[in-house]
C-alpha distance (Angstrom), angle and dihedral (degrees) to the residues before:
residue distance angle dihedral
M1 . . .
S2 3.75 . .
Q3 3.72 88.2 .
L4 3.79 91.5 55.2
C5 3.84 92.1 53.7
F6 3.76 90.4 49.6
T7 3.80 91.6 53.1
R8 3.77 90.0 50.4
V9 3.80 92.8 52.8
E10 3.83 90.9 50.2
K11 3.75 90.9 52.5
N12 3.82 92.7 50.1
N13 3.71 90.8 49.7
L14 3.84 93.1 50.7
T15 3.76 91.9 47.8
K16 3.80 92.5 52.0
S17 3.79 93.3 46.8
A18 3.75 90.7 49.8
G19 3.75 92.8 48.8
K20 3.85 89.8 50.3
R21 3.88 89.7 52.5
G22 3.80 91.4 53.4
F23 3.73 90.3 45.9
R24 3.87 91.8 52.5
L25 3.82 92.2 46.0
K26 3.84 88.6 55.6
H27 3.80 90.8 52.8
L28 3.74 88.3 49.0
L29 3.67 92.8 53.5
I30 3.78 92.1 45.9
A31 3.74 89.0 53.4
A32 3.76 95.5 47.4
R33 3.80 90.5 49.1
F34 3.86 89.0 50.1
I35 3.80 90.7 52.4
A36 3.78 92.2 47.7
R37 3.78 92.6 50.4
T38 3.82 91.4 45.8
R39 3.73 92.7 52.6
I40 3.86 91.9 48.8
A41 3.82 90.6 48.8
A42 3.73 89.9 48.8
R43 3.74 91.2 51.0
D44 3.92 91.0 51.6
W45 3.79 91.6 44.5
S46 3.87 91.7 53.6
K47 3.88 87.2 67.8
H48 3.72 90.5 54.6
E49 3.80 91.4 43.9
A50 3.77 89.9 53.9
L51 3.76 91.7 54.1
R52 3.83 91.0 45.8
Q53 3.75 89.5 53.2
R54 3.75 93.0 51.3
L55 3.81 91.4 50.0
A56 3.81 90.8 47.4
D57 3.88 90.4 51.3
A58 3.80 91.7 49.1
Y59 3.73 91.0 49.3
D60 3.80 91.5 48.9
Q61 3.86 89.8 49.8
Q62 3.79 90.8 50.5
E63 3.77 91.0 49.6
R64 3.79 90.7 50.1
E65 3.83 92.8 49.6
Q66 3.77 91.1 50.2
R67 3.85 92.3 49.0
I68 3.82 91.5 47.6
S69 3.92 88.6 48.8
R70 3.78 91.8 50.9
M71 3.85 92.4 47.0
R72 3.74 90.1 48.2
D73 3.85 92.3 50.4
E74 3.86 90.4 48.2
W75 3.87 90.0 50.7
R76 3.74 92.6 48.2
A77 3.86 89.5 48.9
Q78 3.77 89.2 50.5
M79 3.85 93.2 48.4
A80 3.84 89.7 49.1
A81 3.74 91.6 50.3
K82 3.83 89.6 50.5
R83 3.75 91.8 51.4
L84 3.83 91.0 51.7
I85 3.79 92.4 50.0
V86 3.90 92.8 45.2
A87 3.80 97.4 43.4
P88 3.83 99.0 60.8
G89 3.83 92.7 49.6
A90 3.72 95.1 49.6
């Protein structure tokens, strides 16, 4: 009888460990699917990121041109003011 009880305990332990292995495999497959989907999404996003970078560069270039234009206009106004001040005294 004690032998019979020992066998039942072994069977229960084998069943539990087999169940855990299946459970772990499921988690592994879910993680692998997540990684694959993440990589695909990152590849698709890189297209949008390239467009965003081009737009940002164009915006920065436009801002730079406007700043240079403002500085040039201020410089021209200063030079015109100097000419007016220098001309009457000469």
